[in-house]
C-alpha angles and dihedrals in degrees: 000000000000119000113220114240121212113239139197119215119212111175107307094341125094121204130187108240137183118220090252091058091048091052089050095052091047093055092044091050091049090053093047091047090052091048091052091051093048115126115265118224112265120257111215102169092081133065104250111116115261129196118251089242089057091047091054094043090056092071123082121232118264122222109239128251086051119186130181132176126209089261085079089072090065094048115109113241128212117256088232088072096054120123119197118240090235097055092040093055092046087066103027120043111255090231087075088068101035091056090059106031101027133261116303096017122130109202124195107254127209131186112235105171148289141237125204129211105214109262092347136061132359120214117209128194122206134170121220125199133187126162088261102038148025125192143168114228130195117209127191129207123185125230091278090054095251119146113254111170148330135208134180111246103179121031120155112236095205092245113130092205097060137078130192134211133190126201130187106187133196092268090054095249115149118221124189117189130187120195125191134193112223126217089253092055096255122125129236123198136198127188138194125184124197137182130192118256100197093185091054093042095232150085112261126210107229102167134025133181112187120229102250134215094032118210108266100182126060123214113218108210094200097040092113092051116113115271104194097128115095091240093045103116146097120279131187145068126281128350096294104047111070140164105181119187125189136166116288131233088259132032093250092056143068129205118223145181124192128191122173132178117185136166092036093309093307092116120042135174135189136183132164125183149094127293125201123227114249094182141311108342096352129104136165134205115212132149133185111263094012115105091202116107121178127185124202121202114186131202126176092271108021148027125223121209126205119185137195123183098357097122091119091062097060143020126291093252101051139049136190090245116121146070122286125198121234113250122224111257114235110192113226115254113236120230111272094021111141114235124206094237118052115200120208094006117167129212 
């Protein structure tokens, strides 16, 4: 009498099998099947659409309290952290970028990290880079992964004497600090503290400490340049609003330096470079890879500026546009030169 042997069929092969072995294979197959179906990490550097959940999952957790100085803007980031402009603006309104970097610009975007409030908001930190500007941006999403608001937390102000710091603490308060080294070697500090108001859809300023002892004298970095051209002069009003024009390296160019402070110093702008003459009394600043285009139109006693795409060079509430009056040139007096009027002379 022949005893039937249990068999296991795999393709065209037939194997004898005990119930224990069959159970083992079923469990193993289930595990392998689950592993095959496991979620792959999202890729955000391409152009294929991704879900908001995948976008948020892409960011690594931040350890709070998190602090970063403006030196982080010069740090080279890994290509694996890159987020394409197309994917980013499908999830975050493109106005978030245009308000900081200027309309029509497409900055390189890198994922720096995230912090979650239990059963509530998620904060996401990204870095944006263009040839003209670098900035750190904080984004907020609600518990349903819907975008709430964004704010720039680190944006260089083009002043060599200042440094900036950003802090996100364990209570999810955002602190921005500006520290300035004064001419006498002392330090001045200004501070702003924000919190997210999810219902209002914005970050609210809850505390401010003004930067004291404001700079009252502006240093012109091109002041000593040659000024033989008939339009080479200083234009503007007051000490802190200056359009300085000097001779260029070539006859078809001018060197310029612009520094503006408007709205009681709350909005500042600065730009230095060379403009090329287009014709009598008209010059234009334009550089490859820089969206900023600035046109100069000179008259005998003023210069008019007209900008396009220069938003990254000044605050949101001011521009370089306008007409600036030519200042009277006072030739510096060399030490030892006699003056016509002697003050405090004694007989």
